[in-house]
N, CA, C and O atoms as a DFTB+ gen file, in Angstrom:
408 C
 N C O
     1  1     -48.237     -36.740      18.524
     2  2     -48.425     -37.929      19.340
     3  2     -49.300     -37.568      20.534
     4  3     -48.930     -36.741      21.367
     5  1     -50.399     -38.166      20.596
     6  2     -51.324     -37.904      21.678
     7  2     -50.944     -38.726      22.902
     8  3     -50.656     -39.918      22.800
     9  1     -50.947     -38.065      24.069
    10  2     -50.643     -38.774      25.310
    11  2     -49.159     -39.031      25.515
    12  3     -48.787     -39.743      26.448
    13  1     -48.308     -38.476      24.676
    14  2     -46.879     -38.699      24.809
    15  2     -46.257     -37.695      25.766
    16  3     -46.674     -36.537      25.806
    17  1     -45.290     -38.113      26.518
    18  2     -44.582     -37.250      27.461
    19  2     -43.204     -36.889      26.929
    20  3     -42.339     -36.479      27.704
    21  1     -42.980     -37.027      25.647
    22  2     -41.673     -36.756      25.066
    23  2     -41.503     -35.313      24.617
    24  3     -40.446     -34.956      24.097
    25  1     -42.513     -34.480      24.803
    26  2     -42.453     -33.096      24.357
    27  2     -41.349     -32.317      25.069
    28  3     -40.752     -31.429      24.461
    29  1     -41.062     -32.613      26.313
    30  2     -40.053     -31.889      27.069
    31  2     -39.212     -32.878      27.843
    32  3     -39.733     -33.775      28.505
    33  1     -37.907     -32.706      27.755
    34  2     -37.033     -33.592      28.522
    35  2     -36.482     -32.885      29.755
    36  3     -35.634     -33.430      30.462
    37  1     -36.972     -31.653      30.016
    38  2     -36.527     -30.923      31.210
    39  2     -37.094     -31.574      32.462
    40  3     -38.236     -32.034      32.464
    41  1     -36.298     -31.613      33.526
    42  2     -36.844     -32.137      34.780
    43  2     -37.927     -31.192      35.310
    44  3     -37.848     -29.975      35.140
    45  1     -38.895     -31.755      35.926
    46  2     -39.996     -30.961      36.485
    47  2     -39.559     -30.432      37.844
    48  3     -39.157     -31.200      38.717
    49  1     -39.640     -29.120      38.018
    50  2     -39.275     -28.517      39.309
    51  2     -40.387     -28.793      40.312
    52  3     -41.567     -28.645      39.995
    53  1     -40.012     -29.194      41.515
    54  2     -41.053     -29.490      42.515
    55  2     -41.779     -28.212      42.929
    56  3     -41.174     -27.146      43.047
    57  1     -43.080     -28.340      43.145
    58  2     -43.871     -27.208      43.623
    59  2     -44.075     -27.300      45.125
    60  3     -44.333     -26.293      45.785
    61  1     -43.960     -28.500      45.663
    62  2     -44.142     -28.700      47.096
    63  2     -42.920     -29.411      47.641
    64  3     -42.437     -30.386      47.064
    65  1     -42.423     -28.901      48.775
    66  2     -41.272     -29.507      49.426
    67  2     -41.692     -29.904      50.835
    68  3     -42.223     -29.087      51.587
    69  1     -41.454     -31.144      51.182
    70  2     -41.749     -31.631      52.528
    71  2     -40.418     -31.884      53.220
    72  3     -39.576     -32.629      52.718
    73  1     -40.238     -31.254      54.381
    74  2     -39.000     -31.374      55.141
    75  2     -39.333     -32.033      56.469
    76  3     -40.148     -31.513      57.231
    77  1     -38.712     -33.171      56.754
    78  2     -38.932     -33.882      58.021
    79  2     -37.691     -33.689      58.871
    80  3     -36.591     -34.070      58.471
    81  1     -37.868     -33.098      60.044
    82  2     -36.744     -32.831      60.933
    83  2     -37.059     -33.440      62.293
    84  3     -38.086     -33.128      62.896
    85  1     -36.186     -34.296      62.768
    86  2     -36.384     -34.944      64.063
    87  2     -35.942     -34.065      65.226
    88  3     -35.218     -33.086      65.042
    89  1     -36.380     -34.422      66.400
    90  2     -36.052     -33.668      67.602
    91  2     -34.547     -33.575      67.808
    92  3     -34.046     -32.521      68.197
    93  1     -33.824     -34.648      67.556
    94  2     -32.370     -34.619      67.780
    95  2     -31.679     -33.613      66.858
    96  3     -30.611     -33.104      67.196
    97  1     -32.262     -33.326      65.722
    98  2     -31.709     -32.335      64.811
    99  2     -31.983     -30.915      65.315
   100  3     -31.193     -30.005      65.063
   101  1     -33.072     -30.727      66.007
   102  2     -33.469     -29.396      66.480
   103  2     -32.920     -29.047      67.855
   104  3     -33.146     -27.945      68.354
   105  1     -32.201     -29.979      68.469
   106  2     -31.692     -29.737      69.816
   107  2     -30.174     -29.752      69.831
   108  3     -29.532     -30.333      68.957
   109  1     -29.609     -29.097      70.849
   110  2     -28.155     -29.081      70.994
   111  2     -27.701     -30.290      71.801
   112  3     -28.498     -31.174      72.115
   113  1     -26.411     -30.322      72.134
   114  2     -25.853     -31.479      72.857
   115  2     -26.432     -31.641      74.260
   116  3     -26.341     -32.720      74.846
   117  1     -27.032     -30.573      74.804
   118  2     -27.656     -30.651      76.131
   119  2     -29.148     -30.964      76.061
   120  3     -29.821     -31.020      77.090
   121  1     -29.663     -31.165      74.855
   122  2     -31.073     -31.479      74.694
   123  2     -31.978     -30.253      74.665
   124  3     -33.202     -30.387      74.661
   125  1     -31.395     -29.077      74.646
   126  2     -32.168     -27.829      74.578
   127  2     -32.395     -27.459      73.113
   128  3     -31.612     -27.835      72.241
   129  1     -33.456     -26.733      72.855
   130  2     -33.761     -26.295      71.501
   131  2     -32.612     -25.431      70.970
   132  3     -32.181     -24.486      71.631
   133  1     -32.125     -25.760      69.780
   134  2     -31.034     -25.029      69.135
   135  2     -31.643     -23.910      68.287
   136  3     -31.968     -24.106      67.117
   137  1     -31.788     -22.746      68.896
   138  2     -32.462     -21.621      68.232
   139  2     -31.712     -21.137      66.990
   140  3     -32.339     -20.679      66.034
   141  1     -30.393     -21.231      66.990
   142  2     -29.614     -20.848      65.817
   143  2     -29.916     -21.742      64.627
   144  3     -30.078     -21.265      63.504
   145  1     -29.990     -23.039      64.881
   146  2     -30.309     -23.986      63.805
   147  2     -31.708     -23.724      63.266
   148  3     -31.932     -23.730      62.056
   149  1     -32.637     -23.496      64.169
   150  2     -34.019     -23.259      63.749
   151  2     -34.111     -21.973      62.929
   152  3     -34.843     -21.922      61.941
   153  1     -33.375     -20.936      63.330
   154  2     -33.383     -19.688      62.571
   155  2     -32.837     -19.913      61.154
   156  3     -33.380     -19.389      60.181
   157  1     -31.764     -20.694      61.052
   158  2     -31.180     -20.994      59.744
   159  2     -32.165     -21.794      58.886
   160  3     -32.361     -21.493      57.709
   161  1     -32.774     -22.806      59.484
   162  2     -33.751     -23.625      58.771
   163  2     -34.926     -22.773      58.305
   164  3     -35.381     -22.915      57.170
   165  1     -35.418     -21.891      59.165
   166  2     -36.531     -21.016      58.803
   167  2     -36.162     -20.130      57.616
   168  3     -36.985     -19.893      56.731
   169  1     -34.925     -19.644      57.602
   170  2     -34.467     -18.831      56.475
   171  2     -34.449     -19.609      55.175
   172  3     -34.847     -19.094      54.130
   173  1     -33.988     -20.846      55.239
   174  2     -33.952     -21.684      54.044
   175  2     -35.363     -21.981      53.534
   176  3     -35.624     -21.942      52.332
   177  1     -36.261     -22.275      54.466
   178  2     -37.645     -22.563      54.072
   179  2     -38.313     -21.314      53.507
   180  3     -39.083     -21.403      52.550
   181  1     -38.027     -20.149      54.091
   182  2     -38.587     -18.893      53.597
   183  2     -38.099     -18.617      52.167
   184  3     -38.860     -18.122      51.335
   185  1     -36.844     -18.934      51.891
   186  2     -36.307     -18.749      50.538
   187  2     -37.067     -19.603      49.528
   188  3     -37.373     -19.158      48.422
   189  1     -37.359     -20.817      49.923
   190  2     -38.123     -21.702      49.033
   191  2     -39.533     -21.163      48.789
   192  3     -40.048     -21.219      47.672
   193  1     -40.136     -20.650      49.837
   194  2     -41.477     -20.049      49.693
   195  2     -41.431     -18.830      48.787
   196  3     -42.342     -18.611      47.989
   197  1     -40.364     -18.028      48.908
   198  2     -40.221     -16.841      48.065
   199  2     -40.110     -17.224      46.586
   200  3     -40.455     -16.435      45.706
   201  1     -39.632     -18.427      46.325
   202  2     -39.544     -18.931      44.949
   203  2     -40.861     -19.534      44.478
   204  3     -40.951     -20.051      43.364
   205  1     -41.883     -19.465      45.332
   206  2     -43.203     -19.947      44.935
   207  2     -43.503     -21.388      45.302
   208  3     -44.534     -21.927      44.898
   209  1     -42.637     -22.006      46.045
   210  2     -42.866     -23.401      46.436
   211  2     -43.719     -23.476      47.700
   212  3     -43.685     -22.578      48.542
   213  1     -44.464     -24.535      47.815
   214  2     -45.220     -24.813      49.031
   215  2     -44.299     -25.629      49.931
   216  3     -43.793     -26.672      49.519
   217  1     -44.083     -25.160      51.148
   218  2     -43.170     -25.828      52.067
   219  2     -43.953     -26.405      53.228
   220  3     -44.750     -25.711      53.861
   221  1     -43.721     -27.680      53.505
   222  2     -44.357     -28.350      54.640
   223  2     -43.248     -28.836      55.557
   224  3     -42.376     -29.597      55.138
   225  1     -43.284     -28.395      56.810
   226  2     -42.298     -28.823      57.794
   227  2     -42.956     -29.831      58.720
   228  3     -43.982     -29.546      59.338
   229  1     -42.360     -31.009      58.812
   230  2     -42.867     -32.070      59.670
   231  2     -41.811     -32.333      60.733
   232  3     -40.661     -32.628      60.409
   233  1     -42.199     -32.226      62.005
   234  2     -41.233     -32.448      63.073
   235  2     -41.913     -32.890      64.349
   236  3     -43.071     -32.559      64.607
   237  1     -41.177     -33.640      65.138
   238  2     -41.626     -33.980      66.483
   239  2     -40.995     -33.018      67.474
   240  3     -41.220     -33.127      68.679
   241  1     -40.208     -32.081      66.973
   242  2     -39.508     -31.125      67.825
   243  2     -40.436     -30.208      68.597
   244  3     -40.033     -29.636      69.610
   245  1     -41.659     -30.059      68.144
   246  2     -42.611     -29.198      68.848
   247  2     -42.863     -29.716      70.256
   248  3     -43.078     -28.934      71.182
   249  1     -42.836     -31.016      70.414
   250  2     -43.044     -31.603      71.739
   251  2     -41.907     -31.193      72.660
   252  3     -42.151     -30.793      73.798
   253  1     -40.671     -31.284      72.188
   254  2     -39.521     -30.905      73.005
   255  2     -39.533     -29.414      73.309
   256  3     -39.233     -29.006      74.431
   257  1     -39.879     -28.602      72.320
   258  2     -39.929     -27.148      72.527
   259  2     -40.971     -26.799      73.584
   260  3     -40.730     -25.955      74.448
   261  1     -42.112     -27.440      73.512
   262  2     -43.156     -27.191      74.508
   263  2     -42.734     -27.642      75.887
   264  3     -42.997     -26.960      76.878
   265  1     -42.083     -28.782      75.957
   266  2     -41.620     -29.296      77.241
   267  2     -40.588     -28.353      77.841
   268  3     -40.610     -28.091      79.044
   269  1     -39.674     -27.835      77.002
   270  2     -38.655     -26.907      77.490
   271  2     -39.311     -25.642      78.045
   272  3     -38.907     -25.132      79.090
   273  1     -40.309     -25.149      77.349
   274  2     -41.000     -23.939      77.811
   275  2     -41.718     -24.203      79.138
   276  3     -41.689     -23.366      80.041
   277  1     -42.355     -25.358      79.249
   278  2     -43.040     -25.696      80.500
   279  2     -42.059     -25.856      81.648
   280  3     -42.318     -25.406      82.765
   281  1     -40.928     -26.501      81.368
   282  2     -39.928     -26.710      82.422
   283  2     -39.415     -25.385      82.968
   284  3     -39.124     -25.279      84.160
   285  1     -39.303     -24.380      82.119
   286  2     -38.813     -23.083      82.584
   287  2     -39.845     -22.389      83.468
   288  3     -39.499     -21.501      84.247
   289  1     -41.092     -22.784      83.353
   290  2     -42.152     -22.166      84.146
   291  2     -42.473     -22.939      85.427
   292  3     -43.075     -22.389      86.349
   293  1     -42.082     -24.184      85.485
   294  2     -42.413     -25.026      86.633
   295  2     -41.357     -24.844      87.710
   296  3     -40.162     -24.993      87.454
   297  1     -41.798     -24.528      88.888
   298  2     -40.893     -24.345      90.019
   299  2     -40.337     -25.701      90.439
   300  3     -41.082     -26.676      90.536
   301  1     -39.049     -25.765      90.683
   302  2     -38.457     -27.039      91.088
   303  2     -38.994     -27.447      92.455
   304  3     -39.417     -26.604      93.246
   305  1     -38.971     -28.736      92.718
   306  2     -39.465     -29.249      93.994
   307  2     -38.657     -28.656      95.152
   308  3     -39.220     -28.250      96.169
   309  1     -37.329     -28.611      94.984
   310  2     -36.468     -28.077      96.032
   311  2     -36.796     -26.608      96.316
   312  3     -36.877     -26.194      97.472
   313  1     -36.978     -25.841      95.269
   314  2     -37.307     -24.424      95.433
   315  2     -38.652     -24.260      96.135
   316  3     -38.804     -23.400      97.002
   317  1     -39.631     -25.092      95.754
   318  2     -40.967     -25.023      96.349
   319  2     -40.911     -25.385      97.833
   320  3     -41.543     -24.728      98.659
   321  1     -40.153     -26.432      98.169
   322  2     -40.031     -26.849      99.572
   323  2     -39.355     -25.748     100.381
   324  3     -39.798     -25.424     101.483
   325  1     -38.286     -25.171      99.841
   326  2     -37.606     -24.077     100.550
   327  2     -38.533     -22.895     100.764
   328  3     -38.544     -22.295     101.838
   329  1     -39.307     -22.562      99.750
   330  2     -40.216     -21.435      99.864
   331  2     -41.290     -21.694     100.916
   332  3     -41.655     -20.797     101.676
   333  1     -41.786     -22.912     100.953
   334  2     -42.866     -23.242     101.883
   335  2     -42.391     -23.427     103.316
   336  3     -43.176     -23.267     104.250
   337  1     -41.119     -23.761     103.505
   338  2     -40.616     -24.020     104.859
   339  2     -39.791     -22.861     105.417
   340  3     -39.345     -22.921     106.563
   341  1     -39.587     -21.825     104.638
   342  2     -38.792     -20.686     105.084
   343  2     -39.704     -19.643     105.721
   344  3     -40.712     -19.256     105.130
   345  1     -39.356     -19.187     106.919
   346  2     -40.183     -18.163     107.564
   347  2     -40.248     -16.908     106.691
   348  3     -39.253     -16.558     106.055
   349  1     -41.384     -16.228     106.644
   350  2     -41.549     -15.038     105.799
   351  2     -40.488     -13.966     106.034
   352  3     -40.079     -13.297     105.085
   353  1     -40.031     -13.786     107.282
   354  2     -39.018     -12.755     107.539
   355  2     -37.704     -13.124     106.864
   356  3     -36.991     -12.251     106.369
   357  1     -37.384     -14.398     106.842
   358  2     -36.150     -14.856     106.179
   359  2     -36.277     -14.655     104.669
   360  3     -35.308     -14.269     104.017
   361  1     -37.457     -14.913     104.108
   362  2     -37.666     -14.731     102.680
   363  2     -37.447     -13.273     102.283
   364  3     -36.912     -12.985     101.212
   365  1     -37.863     -12.369     103.147
   366  2     -37.729     -10.953     102.827
   367  2     -36.264     -10.521     102.786
   368  3     -35.911      -9.635     102.007
   369  1     -35.410     -11.123     103.604
   370  2     -34.004     -10.706     103.647
   371  2     -33.094     -11.559     102.775
   372  3     -32.111     -11.047     102.240
   373  1     -33.395     -12.858     102.615
   374  2     -32.577     -13.778     101.826
   375  2     -33.471     -14.713     101.009
   376  3     -33.539     -15.907     101.299
   377  1     -34.152     -14.189     100.000
   378  2     -35.122     -15.021      99.276
   379  2     -34.525     -16.170      98.463
   380  3     -35.229     -17.130      98.151
   381  1     -33.246     -16.089      98.118
   382  2     -32.648     -17.126      97.278
   383  2     -31.902     -18.202      98.039
   384  3     -31.447     -19.178      97.443
   385  1     -31.769     -18.042      99.347
   386  2     -31.027     -19.026     100.134
   387  2     -31.978     -19.954     100.868
   388  3     -32.981     -19.499     101.419
   389  1     -31.681     -21.253     100.887
   390  2     -32.503     -22.191     101.654
   391  2     -32.494     -21.804     103.134
   392  3     -31.552     -21.168     103.608
   393  1     -33.527     -22.181     103.849
   394  2     -33.662     -21.837     105.260
   395  2     -32.494     -22.376     106.083
   396  3     -32.088     -21.743     107.057
   397  1     -31.950     -23.525     105.713
   398  2     -30.856     -24.127     106.479
   399  2     -29.551     -23.348     106.323
   400  3     -28.688     -23.411     107.199
   401  1     -29.396     -22.618     105.224
   402  2     -28.162     -21.871     105.001
   403  2     -28.275     -20.515     105.667
   404  3     -29.212     -19.768     105.384
   405  1     -27.344     -20.183     106.544
   406  2     -27.449     -18.909     107.248
   407  2     -26.351     -18.009     106.950
   408  3     -26.307     -16.895     107.473
């Protein structure tokens, strides 16, 4: 039979897997990136790749991860104001305390 698909009744194994993961899935209850979950997910995806599958990960979580990294680098307004208004001699002896706290 030409053009017939009845030769095999086995299900076709997927060669490509697309995984969509939202930001809420990649973050913990405090909104921070859940590194344990990501490590587990990466392991699962790596296993699929080891089996020869093409894995595509689609997520908006990259935005949150980038924002978290930037937030850790940005000095808080309060810290910046304290640093700018604290006399240099006070900074040398008590760098972590606001100028008003003695």
